[in-house]
C-alpha positions in Angstrom: 0.0 0.0 0.0 1.4 3.4 -1.0 0.6 6.9 0.1 2.0 9.0 -2.7 0.8 12.2 -1.2 2.7 11.7 2.0 6.2 10.6 2.8 5.6 7.0 3.8 5.4 4.1 1.3 4.7 0.6 2.4 6.2 -1.9 0.0 4.9 -5.4 -0.7 7.5 -6.9 1.6 6.1 -4.9 4.6 9.2 -2.8 5.2 8.4 0.8 5.9 10.5 3.2 3.7 10.4 6.8 2.7 9.3 7.5 -0.8 12.9 8.5 -1.5 14.0 4.9 -0.8 15.6 5.3 2.6 14.8 2.6 5.1 12.8 4.1 7.9 12.7 1.3 10.4 15.0 -1.6 11.1 12.0 -4.0 11.5 10.2 -5.4 8.6 6.6 -4.8 9.8 5.4 -8.1 8.6 1.8 -8.9 8.2 0.4 -11.0 11.1 0.1 -14.7 10.7 -3.2 -16.5 11.2 -4.8 -15.7 14.6 -3.8 -17.9 17.5 -6.5 -20.5 18.1 -7.8 -21.4 21.5 -5.8 -24.6 21.5 -2.6 -22.5 21.4 -3.4 -21.1 24.8 -2.3 -24.5 26.2 1.4 -25.0 25.6 2.3 -28.1 23.7 5.8 -29.6 23.6 7.8 -28.1 20.7 10.4 -29.7 18.5 14.1 -29.1 18.9 16.3 -30.5 16.1 19.9 -30.9 17.2 22.9 -30.2 15.0 23.8 -32.3 12.1 20.5 -31.9 10.4 21.0 -28.7 8.3 23.5 -26.3 6.9 25.3 -25.0 10.0 28.5 -23.4 8.8 29.8 -21.0 6.1 29.3 -21.8 2.5 32.1 -20.2 0.5 30.5 -20.9 -2.8 27.1 -19.2 -2.3 25.2 -18.3 -5.5 25.0 -14.6 -6.4 21.2 -14.6 -6.3 21.1 -15.5 -2.6 22.0 -12.0 -1.6 19.3 -10.2 -3.7 16.5 -8.3 -1.9 14.0 -10.6 -3.5 15.7 -13.7 -2.2 16.0 -12.2 1.2 12.2 -11.9 1.6 10.9 -14.4 4.2 8.0 -15.1 1.9 10.3 -16.6 -0.7 11.6 -19.3 1.6 10.4 -22.8 0.8 12.3 -24.9 3.3 10.3 -26.7 6.0 11.4 -27.3 9.5 12.8 -30.5 10.8 10.4 -31.9 13.4 12.7 -34.7 14.6 14.7 -34.7 17.8 18.3 -35.8 17.4 20.9 -36.6 20.0 23.0 -33.5 20.5 26.8 -33.5 21.1 28.1 -34.3 24.5 29.2 -31.1 26.2 32.8 -32.1 26.1 32.8 -32.9 22.4 31.0 -29.9 20.9 33.2 -28.4 18.0 33.8 -24.7 18.4 31.6 -22.4 16.3 29.0 -25.1 15.6 25.2 -25.4 15.6 24.1 -27.4 18.5 20.3 -27.1 18.2 17.4 -25.5 16.3 14.2 -24.4 18.1 11.1 -24.1 15.9 7.5 -23.2 16.6 5.6 -22.5 13.4 3.7 -19.5 14.9 5.5 -16.4 13.8 8.7 -14.6 12.9 11.2 -14.3 15.8 11.6 -10.6 16.7 13.2 -10.7 20.2 15.4 -12.9 22.5 16.7 -12.7 26.1 18.8 -15.3 27.9 19.4 -15.7 31.6 20.5 -18.7 33.8 20.2 -21.2 31.0 16.7 -20.0 30.1 15.8 -18.5 26.8 12.9 -16.2 26.2 11.6 -15.7 22.6 9.2 -13.2 21.3 7.4 -13.3 18.0 4.5 -11.8 16.1 2.2 -14.5 17.5 1.8 -12.5 20.8 3.3 -15.5 22.7 6.5 -15.4 24.8 8.1 -18.9 24.8 10.6 -20.0 27.4 13.1 -22.7 26.5 15.5 -24.8 28.5 18.1 -27.3 27.3 16.8 -27.1 23.7 13.2 -27.9 24.9 10.2 -25.8 25.5 10.0 -25.1 29.3 6.9 -22.9 29.5 5.3 -19.8 28.0 2.8 -17.0 28.5 0.5 -14.9 26.2 0.5 -11.1 26.0 -2.8 -10.5 24.2 -1.2 -7.5 22.5 0.9 -6.7 19.4 4.0 -8.6 18.4 6.8 -8.8 21.0 9.5 -6.4 19.8 11.9 -6.5 22.8 12.6 -8.6 26.0 14.8 -7.7 28.9 15.2 -9.7 32.2 15.9 -8.1 35.6 16.0 -10.6 38.5 12.6 -12.3 38.7 11.0 -9.7 36.4 10.6 -9.9 32.7 9.9 -6.7 30.7 8.4 -7.1 27.2 8.0 -4.3 24.6 5.2 -4.5 22.0 4.0 -3.2 18.7 1.2 -1.3 20.5 3.8 0.9 22.2 3.2 -0.6 25.7 5.6 -2.4 28.0 4.3 -5.5 29.9 5.9 -6.6 33.2 5.9 -10.3 34.2 7.0 -12.0 37.4 8.2 -15.5 37.8 6.3 -17.5 40.5 8.6 -18.3 43.5 6.7 -21.6 44.1 6.6 -22.7 40.4 9.3 -21.3 38.1 7.2 -22.4 35.1 4.5 -19.9 35.9 4.7 -16.3 34.8 2.1 -13.8 36.0 1.6 -10.3 34.6 2.5 -7.8 37.2 1.6 -4.6 35.3 1.6 -2.5 32.2 3.7 0.6 31.5 2.4 3.2 31.7 0.2 2.1 34.6 -3.5 2.9 34.6 -3.0 4.9 37.7 -0.4 7.1 36.0 -2.6 7.5 32.9 -5.6 8.7 35.0 -3.4 11.0 37.0 -1.7 12.6 34.0 -4.9 12.9 31.9 -6.3 15.6 34.3 -3.6 18.2 33.5 -3.8 19.6 29.9 0.0 20.3 30.1 0.6 16.6 30.1 -0.6 16.3 26.5 1.6 16.6 23.5 0.9 16.6 19.8 2.1 13.5 17.9 1.2 13.1 14.3 -1.6 15.7 14.6 -3.1 13.9 17.5 -3.0 14.7 21.2 -1.3 12.1 23.4 -0.1 11.9 26.9 3.7 12.3 27.1 4.1 9.2 29.3 2.7 7.0 26.4 4.5 5.8 23.3 2.4 6.7 20.3 4.0 4.2 17.9 5.6 0.8 18.0 8.2 0.1 20.6 11.6 -0.8 19.1 14.0 -1.5 22.0 14.4 -1.9 25.7 17.5 -1.4 27.8 18.0 -1.9 31.5 20.2 0.1 33.8 20.4 -2.1 36.9 22.7 0.4 38.8 20.0 3.1 39.0 16.9 0.9 38.7 16.0 2.4 35.3 14.4 1.0 32.2 14.8 2.7 28.9 12.4 2.3 26.0 12.8 3.5 22.4 10.1 3.9 19.9 9.2 4.7 16.3 7.5 7.8 17.7 11.1 9.4 17.8 11.4 9.4 21.6 13.0 7.4 24.3 11.4 7.2 27.7 12.8 6.5 31.2 11.0 4.3 33.7 11.7 3.6 37.3 11.4 -0.1 37.9 10.5 0.0 41.5 7.1 1.7 41.0 6.8 1.6 37.1 6.6 5.4 37.0 7.6 7.2 33.8 10.2 9.7 34.8 11.1 11.4 31.5 10.3 11.4 27.8 13.0 12.7 25.4 12.3 13.7 21.8 15.6 12.3 20.6 15.6 12.1 16.8 14.0 13.3 13.6 12.9 9.7 12.7 12.3 6.4 14.4 14.5 5.5 17.3 15.7 2.0 16.5 17.9 1.4 19.5 18.8 2.6 22.9 21.6 1.4 25.3 22.5 2.6 28.7 26.1 2.3 30.0 27.1 1.6 33.6 28.1 5.3 33.9 26.1 8.3 33.1 25.9 7.9 29.3 23.0 6.8 27.2 23.2 6.1 23.4 20.5 6.2 20.8 20.5 5.2 17.2 17.9 6.2 14.6 16.5 5.8 11.2 17.6 9.4 10.6 21.2 8.1 10.3 22.5 9.5 13.6 23.9 8.1 16.8 23.6 10.4 19.8 25.1 10.5 23.2 23.0 11.6 26.2 24.2 12.6 29.7 22.1 11.3 32.5 21.6 13.3 35.7 19.8 12.0 38.8 17.6 14.8 40.1 14.9 15.1 42.8 12.0 14.1 40.6 13.9 11.4 38.7 16.2 11.9 35.8 17.3 14.6 33.4 18.9 13.7 30.0 20.8 16.3 28.0 22.4 15.8 24.5 26.1 15.5 24.9 27.2 14.9 21.3 26.3 13.3 18.0 28.8 10.5 17.1 27.5 9.7 13.6 25.7 11.3 10.8 25.0 9.3 7.7 22.4 8.8 4.9 21.5 5.2 5.8 19.6 4.1 8.9 21.2 3.1 12.2 19.6 -0.2 13.0 21.3 -1.5 16.2 23.6 -0.5 19.0 25.5 -2.6 21.6 28.0 -2.0 24.4 30.4 -4.8 25.3 30.8 -6.0 28.9 32.8 -4.4 30.5 31.6 -1.2 28.9 34.6 -0.1 26.8 33.3 -0.2 23.2 30.1 1.0 21.6 29.1 -0.8 18.3 26.6 0.6 15.8 25.1 -1.5 12.9 23.6 0.2 9.9 21.3 -0.6 6.9 24.4 -0.5 4.6 25.8 -3.6 6.3 28.6 -1.8 8.1 29.4 -1.7 11.9 31.1 1.4 13.3 32.6 1.3 16.7 33.8 3.9 19.3 36.1 3.4 22.3 34.6 4.7 25.5 37.9 4.6 27.3 39.3 7.0 24.8 36.6 9.7 25.0 34.5 8.0 22.4 37.2 8.1 19.7 36.1 6.4 16.5 37.9 3.0 16.4 37.0 1.9 12.9 34.5 0.0 10.7 33.7 -3.8 10.5 32.9 -5.0 7.0 31.4 -8.4 7.0 27.8 -8.3 5.6 26.2 -7.9 2.2 22.9 -6.5 3.5 21.7 -4.5 6.6 23.0 -5.4 10.0 19.8 -6.0 12.1 21.2 -7.0 15.5 24.4 -6.8 17.6 25.7 -8.5 20.7 29.0 -7.9 22.4 30.4 -9.8 25.3 34.0 -9.7 26.5 36.3 -9.7 23.5 33.7 -11.2 21.1 31.2 -9.3 18.9 28.3 -10.9 17.1 26.6 -9.3 14.1 23.4 -10.6 12.6 22.2 -9.5 9.2 19.5 -9.5 6.5 21.9 -11.6 4.5 21.0 -14.5 6.8 24.4 -14.8 8.3 26.1 -14.1 11.7 29.6 -12.9 11.8 31.8 -13.7 14.9 34.5 -11.1 15.6 37.2 -11.1 18.1 38.6 -7.8 19.4 42.3 -7.3 20.2 42.7 -3.7 21.3 41.0 -1.8 18.4 41.7 -4.6 15.9 38.8 -6.8 15.1 39.3 -10.1 13.3 36.3 -12.0 11.7 36.8 -15.5 13.0 33.9 -17.2 11.3 30.6 -16.7 9.5 27.7 -18.8 10.9 25.1 -19.8 8.3 21.9 -21.9 8.5 19.1 -19.5 8.7 16.8 -19.2 5.7 15.7 -15.7 6.5 17.1 -12.4 7.9 18.7 -12.7 11.4 16.6 -10.3 13.5 17.9 -10.8 17.1 20.8 -12.3 19.1 21.4 -13.3 22.7 24.6 -14.7 24.3 25.5 -16.2 27.6 28.4 -18.2 29.1 28.2 -21.9 28.7 28.2 -24.0 31.8 31.1 -26.1 32.8 33.8 -23.6 31.8 36.2 -25.0 34.3 36.3 -28.3 32.4 37.4 -26.7 29.1 40.7 -24.9 28.4 39.0 -22.2 26.3 36.1 -20.0 27.0 32.8 -21.1 25.5 29.7 -19.0 24.8 26.2 -20.0 23.9 24.8 -17.8 21.1 21.1 -17.7 20.3 19.9 -16.3 17.0 16.3 -15.5 16.1 15.2 -15.1 12.5 12.3 -14.2 10.3 12.4 -17.8 9.1 10.5 -18.5 12.4 13.4 -20.4 14.0 15.9 -19.9 16.8 19.3 -21.5 16.4 21.7 -22.3 19.2 25.5 -22.1 18.6 28.5 -23.0 20.6 31.3 -20.4 20.2 34.8 -20.6 21.5 36.7 -17.4 22.1 40.3 -18.6 21.3 39.9 -22.0 19.6 38.6 -21.0 16.2 41.9 -20.8 14.3 43.1 -24.2 15.5 39.7 -25.8 14.8 39.6 -24.2 11.4 42.9 -25.8 10.5 41.7 -29.2 11.7 38.4 -29.1 10.0 38.1 -26.7 7.1 34.6 -27.9 6.2 33.1 -26.9 9.5 34.5 -23.4 10.1 35.5 -20.8 7.6 38.2 -18.6 9.2 39.8 -15.4 8.1 43.5 -15.1 7.7 45.1 -12.1 9.4 46.2 -9.4 7.0 47.8 -6.1 7.5 45.0 -4.2 9.3 43.3 -1.4 7.4 43.8 2.2 8.7 40.2 2.2 10.1 41.2 -0.4 12.7 39.2 -3.3 11.4 40.7 -6.6 10.2 39.1 -8.9 7.6 40.0 -11.0 4.6 39.0 -10.3 1.1 36.2 -12.8 1.4 34.4 -10.7 4.1 34.6 -7.4 2.3 31.2 -7.3 0.7 29.6 -4.5 -1.3 27.5 -2.1 0.5 23.7 -2.7 0.7 
């Protein structure tokens, strides 16, 4: 559907763009699948196919048509899901950078992931939040609202952000960990009623009056600041909002960008970063004041034509990463007063999601692949490219694997959610990739170290793709 009189055009693939061709939002706003039937309210056991059943690793000889926008559409995928349950690797025998499982539930595209204590939460456009444990469905709960765009976990609370602009809060039952009860909705009904009395609490959004404590468009991202008990939410309405997790009160709303805010991340210090479809990355300084918080613009790190689609800060907070719709990843070093460190070039199409943990960086893309990077100072080496998804990789989550003391190298468990309706589980080793690559060239495609470019990145000719 097109609106030639306005600025918005909705193409057949459901991606919102400007009529000048610039991608407006990082999410393909896919049409909803068939409504969930009553029988879906009762959770049934889902399939989990272990590794060895599909393409798990890089394919150096991919056909040229695979990277085309038409081929990238989820609606052009014809593969069906493997319903069988195979025996996974023993924990001690899992090859590094390998697929160890695939979780499928044919109910919607996967838009959000969150991992904590060996539990994986998945959100899709089916309105259901599924909980997985050891490659099996553990439990789940239903939101009765728009698709689940974001999930963050804080202790026994789970916060979910939705297409309708609201945030739902869920609590895990202390008596039964398999039960999740809804504890509230942000903004709360009490705050809405209290704010609606004063005319000064109304703002004009898209020619309509709305309370400032409400998001007037789809929610795109959530970020938790545990240190100060704050939750940040970003939205397509061009704002980010700050919530106090103790009483669910909205403390502040900041009109941050000239277009949709696709990502917000809060550092352990006083800085908050936002990335937008207007092509900018902004730095905000947080001050704790009597009534809550006050955020002021500190600087603009990036201005570009293409949309900023994802942000991530590594742990410990030393590097900020920014993914864009042109397939590039810029990064800045926090310890060097946000000096620009360089550009990572590893994808053919838009980077849709980022995760950074320790010295590893994971980038997921519309080209269906995940690049694994290792950082040494400001030099990043692309260690491997994980393939196997048949649709764009929309979200990532990572956590340490259990039993680290048994192995010589550090292992990470990487979860990837895709618009092919599946979640894949990978085992990634931090320092064993090069040796494993030499032993088994068919499993892992590595990248030889070259003289690093002047921009601080490191990659082989095979990973330097054309811009999207």
